[in-house]
N, C-alpha and C positions, 0 to 999 in steps of 0.2 A: 099975903098971898091967898087965893079965894078958898073958898071950903069944899068945890068942885074938884080945885087939883088937887089937895091936901089930899079927897080921897080916894083920887085914881093914884098917887102915888103909894098910898098904905095897901090898897088892894094888890098892888103889883108886884110890891116886895115878893110875896114866895115866890111866883116868877121869874124873876130878875136875878133872885139868889139860886135857885137851880141851872138858871143858863149860864151865870157867873163860875157855877162849882164847875159846871162842863169845860168850861172856857179855860178857868183858871188851874185844875186839878185837883183844887184841896180846898178846904172850906175855909182858912183864916185868909187866903187868898182873895176868894168868892166874895167875903162881907167887907174885905178892903175895897174891892170892885164895887159892889154895888154902892158902901156909901158913899163912894168918889159919884158913882153917876148921880145919885142922890143930890149930893150937895151942888153939880154941876146943872141936874135940873131946878132946885132952887134958885140959883141964880140968875137961869136963863128959862124961867119958866112965862116970860116976854116971849119968846121965840117961837113957844108951842102954840102951834096953830086951831084955835076951837072947829070942829067937824072933822079933824081927823083921828087918827088912833094913837092914845096917846100911849099905849103898852109898846104900840110899835116906837114911837120915838124914845121912850123908855131903853127899848131894846137896844135901839140906834148910839145910846149915847153909853150903854154898858158896850158896844162892840168896840167904840171908837173909844173908851178908853184903855179898853185892854190892848187891841192895836199897840197904844202910844207905848206902853208898859212894854210891850215885846219886842217896839221897836227903843227903847228906852236900855235895858236888861242888853241885849244885844250889843249897844254900842256900848256897855259899861261892861261885859262880858260876865253880869250875875248869872249865879244859880244860887239862888235864894230857898229852892222845895225843899219842905221838909214836908216828908211822909206824912199823914195823917191819918193811922192806924189803932183802932181801937176796937178791942172784940172782947166781949164781955164772958167773964170766965162762969159767972154761973147764968148763963144764958143755954136753952136745951138746943142740944146738938144741931138738929132743923137749923134754929134757926143763925146759929152761929155757920153753919155751911152756906147759907142762904146769905152768911156776911161775904166770907170769903169771894162766892161767887161772882157776890155785886162787884169787891174790890177785883177780883181778875179782869170785870167788863170794864170798869174804871182806867183798870191801868192799861188795858187794850186800846180804850178809846182816847186817852191820852197819849199815846202814840203816837195818833192818828194827825195829819196836814190838818194844819188848823182849819181849813176851807170846809175841810170834810167833819169835820169835829162838830164845828160852827153849824151848820148842815141837819148833823144828823140830832145834837140838842132841839135846834128848832122844830123840827120836826117829830121826832119819835116822844122827844121828852119833853118839850113843853106844847108839843099836840098844835103848831102850826101847820095852816095850809101849807102847798106850797108856793102857791101864789105869796100870801101871806111871809113866807120865809123869804121869797125872792126880793121880797121889799124892806123887808127889816134889813140882809143884807145885798142891797142894791145892786144885783144881778137880773140876770135871765131866770125863769122857772125851768128851763129847761138847765141849766146852770146849777141849779137847786139839786132837781133829780139827780140828774149826774154825779155832783160830788156824793150824795147819801148814796148810790148805788154803788158807789167806789167805796164811801165807807162800810157798808154793810159787811161787802165784800171782803175788805182789809182786815175788820173786826173778825167776820168769822174766822180766816186764814189765820189771825194770832193765837184766839182759843183753841182752834184744832192743835198750832203747834206747841202750845204750851199743853200738851194732853185734856183739852178743852176744862169744862166748868167741872169743878172739883166735885167727887160722889161718894158718899157714906157706902163701907163695905157691902151693905143690903140693897142698895141701887142698882151697884155694880153686877152684885151677882143676879139682879133681878132684868137687867138689860140682855145676859147672856143667853 
C-alpha cells in the first residue's frame, strides 16, 4: 500500500463516518459501513485512478455498500436498528436540550427517502458543492438540487408536525 493512499484514507475517515451516520441512522451501523468501505478500498486500491478525487471515490464506495445492505435487508426482511440515545444526566440543561434537538433532527432526517437523505448529508453536513455531490451520487446537478430542496421542505414539515425543536420554558416565554 502506498503511503499517499494510506494518508488519504486516514484523512477521509471523519467525513466518511459522518456520511455513513447520515445514511445508516446510527453510530454502530455507520462504523460497520466505514469499516467495510475501508476494507473494499484497500482490496481495490489498484482501481483508484491517480488525479481523481480520493474522497469522492471513498464516498461512492460507502454509498454502494449501503445500497447493497439495504437491498439485502429488504430480501431478508431484517429490521435490526437499535436506537442509540445517550443523554448525559450530568450535562447542563442547554447541552441536553441541544442533544434532544439534534436527535429530533436526526430522526426527521432518517425518515426522509434515501435519495433526499443522501443529498442532504453530502451538501449540508459534508459541505460538498452541488456539482461534487452530483458526481458522488452519479446523478445530474439538477437532481441533487431538487432532492435537497425536497429534503429541506420535508424536514421542516416533520419538525413542525412534531411541535418543532424542544425549547426550555425560558426560551418559549421569550418567543411569546
